[in-house]
N, C-alpha and C positions, 0 to 999 in steps of 0.2 A: 568496447564498445561504448557504454555509460557517459563517458566524460565524452565523448561526442557532441550530445546532445543538450538543448536545454529544458525537454522532456518527453519521458518517458508514456508512450500509452499501449495500455494492454488491455486484449479482449476477450481474455482468461484469467483465473486464476489458477499459476504454474510457477515453475519455479521463476522464469525473471522476473516476474509481479514481487515474488519477495527478494530477488535480486535489487532491483531497484529500492524498494524498501529499505531495506540491510545499508544499501551504499548510499542511502539519504540524499536522491537523486527524484528531482519533482517528477511526479506519478500520477498518472489518471486512469482508474480503473472503467471500463465500458461494460458495466457487468448485467447479464440479462439474467435473472435469477431463475427463471424457465428452463434453464439448460445447464446449469450447475448442478454438481452436487450436493445435497440435503448440506445443511451447516446444524452443527451445535446453535446451542442458546447462546454458548459466551462467544463464537465466530458472529452468528447472525446479530449481537451486539456492536461489537467492530464494525459491522460493514453499515447497520446504521450510524454510529459515529463517521464513517466513511466518509458516508452519505452527508452527511450534516456539515462536513470541512471541504467537499469537491474532490474527495480523492475516489470517490467512487459516483460514477453516473450512468443512469440506466438506459440511455440510448445515443446511437452515434450524434443524434441531430443536438441533443439536451450537449452532448463533450463538446461538440463543434461550437456551439454559444458559449461555453464558459471557458473555450481556448483564446476565443475570438477576443470575449470582456476582458480575459487578465494576461495577454502576452505580454503584454509592457512591463508588466508587475509580477509575474511568474516567482520569481526570487522572494518577494515580499507574502506572497500567498501562501510559498511553500515553509520559508521560514517563521509565519505565525505561530505565534505562540500556540494555540490550540490544533493545529495542524500536526506540529511536533509530537504535540501532548498524543495524540492520537495514534501517530506514527510509529511513538517512541512505546508505547503499551503495545502495540501489533508486534513490533519487534522483541520485545519483553517475553514475548510469549510465541512467537516462532520463528524469531530467526535470529538465534541465539547465538551468538559468535565463541565455541567451547574451543579451547586451548587443549591438547591430549593432555589427560593426568592418568593420571594410576584410578583415579575414580571418574573415570569417563563413563563406565557401563553402569554406574550408580544414577547420575546422572542423567543420560539415554534413558533409562528405565523409568524416569518421574515424567 
């Protein structure tokens, strides 16, 4: 389904957001931190980086403005080195694609 859309918009941190990031689809997250679980320091740092590059926005109005300003250049924005660097770091930490191996249990424990 992700292939059908130019931009994926999420309203909470859940599996669909992680999948969009993993599959490298232009994605924004409208995140009201008052309604989310408490994040550890590492994850909070990533959220700050998401905000700097435009992946995370704090309100639907802010997201609407961002989309209107960038709609014609979504691929340029998404493929920007800074955006991809933050996305890659996020995916390295939270969206790993493990192939099944005998050592999978040890990787999972880590």
